[in-house]
C-alpha positions as CSV (number, residue, x, y, z in Angstrom):
1,M,67.0,110.2,104.2
2,L,66.0,113.7,104.8
3,D,64.9,115.6,107.8
4,E,63.5,119.0,107.4
5,E,62.7,121.2,110.4
6,H,60.3,124.1,110.2
7,V,61.1,127.4,112.0
8,D,57.6,127.3,113.7
9,G,58.4,124.1,115.6
10,A,57.6,121.2,113.3
11,R,59.5,118.5,111.2
12,I,58.8,116.2,108.2
13,T,61.0,113.3,107.5
14,P,60.8,110.8,104.7
15,E,62.2,107.3,105.6
16,R,63.1,104.3,103.5
17,D,62.6,100.6,104.7
18,A,61.5,101.8,108.3
19,H,58.1,100.0,108.8
20,A,57.2,99.9,105.1
21,P,59.0,100.5,101.7
22,W,58.7,104.3,102.1
23,S,57.0,106.3,105.0
24,I,56.8,110.0,105.8
25,T,56.4,111.0,109.5
26,C,55.6,114.6,110.4
27,G,54.9,116.4,113.5
28,V,54.4,119.6,115.4
29,Y,56.3,119.9,118.4
30,G,54.2,119.3,121.6
31,W,50.8,118.4,120.1
32,M,51.1,115.8,117.0
33,V,52.8,113.2,115.0
34,H,51.5,111.6,112.0
35,T,52.9,108.9,109.6
36,R,51.9,107.6,106.4
37,F,53.3,104.6,104.4
38,F,53.9,104.0,100.9
39,S,54.9,101.2,98.6
40,S,56.8,103.3,95.8
41,Q,59.4,106.1,95.9
42,D,57.4,108.0,93.4
43,E,54.2,108.0,95.4
44,A,56.1,109.0,98.6
45,A,58.0,111.8,96.7
46,A,54.7,113.3,95.3
47,E,52.9,113.1,98.9
48,L,55.9,114.4,100.6
49,E,55.3,117.7,98.7
50,R,51.7,117.8,99.2
51,M,52.1,116.9,103.0
52,R,54.7,119.6,103.3
53,E,52.3,122.1,101.9
54,G,49.5,120.9,104.3
55,L,51.8,121.2,107.4
56,E,52.6,124.7,106.4
57,I,48.9,125.5,106.3
58,L,48.4,123.7,109.5
59,L,51.1,125.7,111.3
60,S,50.0,129.1,109.8
61,S,46.5,128.6,111.2
62,G,47.8,128.0,114.8
63,D,44.9,125.9,115.5
64,E,45.5,122.5,117.0
65,S,41.9,121.4,116.3
66,R,42.7,121.3,112.5
67,F,44.9,118.3,113.0
68,S,42.0,116.1,112.2
69,E,41.5,117.9,108.8
70,F,45.2,117.2,108.0
71,V,44.9,113.6,108.9
72,A,41.6,113.4,106.8
73,Q,43.6,115.0,104.0
74,F,46.7,112.8,104.3
75,P,45.3,109.5,105.7
């Protein structure tokens, strides 16, 4: 549906009917990929914005060890 690439080497991609009715996959090139699954478009849209912001914070920290915090925030 959409594939956004961040200038610092990351991307976030919402998908429909991939492995669940809705999913969001995001990753930072070279060290992590994380996918979440949702049952409704509304929930996925709201979480896409939250994940986009969380990914920005993760990238700006430059600290790969914070990935576990990201996953805990977005299980």
